[in-house]
Phi, psi and omega in degrees: 000138182265123179254147179249128176244137181214151175253123181253115184236016181073024183243152166283126185218154172224143182283132177260091179237357183276324182281141177306138184303323188293341179268354180302134184269114182295146186250144185282341187289140184235015183303327181293338184255140182259127171285118185289334177093024177257123181276159171059038173284132193281159175275353183281173175305110199242338191259134173216151179237149175190136178050042176078001184253162173242144174234144190214139178277132175222113183045044171083006177248157174253129181249126178256124179250118179274168187302330183274007175093355175293147184238146177221124176273142173223130193230087169293175172299130175084141177297144184272137185244349180203144172225162180201152181280137176296153188298328180276355178081006183278353183174208187230156159263145176223140174245134184256168182295337178272004172093008174282136179250139183231154162254137176242124184273129182295328187279312188262342182064019177277150184244131176239132179280133184259317185192169174231124184222082174298154181153195180301151189299137178281124181256333182208164187195164180207146176268121177258109190301130180071356184223021171110196185232141179253129186247131172255123182247167172310136180095352176090007180282141177241120180253144176246107180272095181284149179271164187103144186301316187272355186295147176240125183302149183234136169267111181283315181228137180273327180195172174088347183282141179240346179200163184206147174204166172255136190233158175050072179064029180060028173265352178231144182259126181245130184233126175260148189239160181306333183267003172090020178251165186236138175232137176248133179245113180290128180257106178246167185296325185247356178201172170212148180217157181273140171262159184297147182279168179217131183283124178238327184232147183281343177219192188305144173276121180258342182208135172239130181216110175300139176292139183287340183241346181230178172283001183285161179231127184260137173227147176225159186213178177298342178277009178068017180261144178246122178241154185242135181238132169252140180298142176288167183246020181233172187273329187307138182299333181294334180263011184295326176291338197078184183260159172292126198261314181202155173220153184217143184236125182192016180234146182270354177221168188296152186285127185256332180199154178219141184207156184239125183283168183285349175263013169076024168272159173251110172273138176224153180227163182222176186296341179264009178092008183266140182240132178239151170237132190238154166215142178290130177232102189070241179254009185240154171260127182233146176298137181265079185293335181292337182261315180207107177295153176304122191226132172270108180281341183179189177263138181088186187294142178244144178240138171230138176222147186243130164242109183064238181258006181267126175259126173251130180234134173240140185180142177061030176087359181240160172242121184250147180232132175216130182258123178286146178300156173290142185262140177248132177261131179263120188161166005294176185099012185291156188299158177268000182214181182297134181270129186260331184200156176211152190211136170263140174287167184297335176284350183074011187253342180238147179228133177241143184230150170227154192208182181280357174278007178067024177236160163251131184239141183244124189238157171288122185284351177271311186247356174085006182283146177284134184256315182196155179247124177258113176261171177130333178288142182259009180206183174304139177267000000 
């Protein structure tokens, strides 16, 4: 069944869903975004969220921004090279250039040194609940710094790793590689083991992002693809990943970040500074042009993170904020097939939609009630 979701902001708008997403032209206008006023935001993976706050790297320092826009600078010893969210969402992990690992409390902005692991620079990290920290270093080596007095560090990957994350309640470690395959390491208190790899991307996996609201796992790569993984429903180890669920192509450069909004939209960004917003329509993922057109927010790599309906974007030395409109679900009376397009009339009172069920349906744009169904088409409208 096709459900129609639309944002009403009192403007005449049309959904742009007929053109392939990869041909979407970024627009230069940035009026939708608010510049938070933080300088020197870096182009490495820089955004993390916890307790409604955002942490961003700026010139080797970590700046914590609360939802109301207040800023707090935190400067542990040594410039910070990577940050990650703690598994319980209470704060962040930070790695410094000298190998020191810190914990940062989101509420109090207090810093605690956790461990010291000198070596190649840490570029990404993940928190394994009750069992340590995973570090992705220059050269593609992945170290697992286990917690506990008697714990021994483990090298999970010697080289070739390009991304890392903790998945499914932070109980599994997921590693992306330069050849486009994914590896899962089960994190238990006393051991960890590798699961078989699965080909997901034609080139390097550049980002791994667990879905904030479901058990799905999102991956992005140098092939400009975004793929979704669902856990399997059977016991055999070969099905532990689950199946490739959906994939979407819509960026002209490799994927830099992926995040999920509270309205189940997928926000993605790429190396060229473009941000896209997606929603599933039937079996396809399509850009949501009515909420956020494919937009170039700056030059160079962009990073995007969602807290509820707020998008935080770092790019070109700036941190930007944008709140998405509230979404109205139109139904009952939803289409019986995938919806291809929707448009609001100039009065802002009516919304028309068309779909593969060969009908046009007219809705009240304010309360989502179905007003009439227009039949007569002999094919998809």
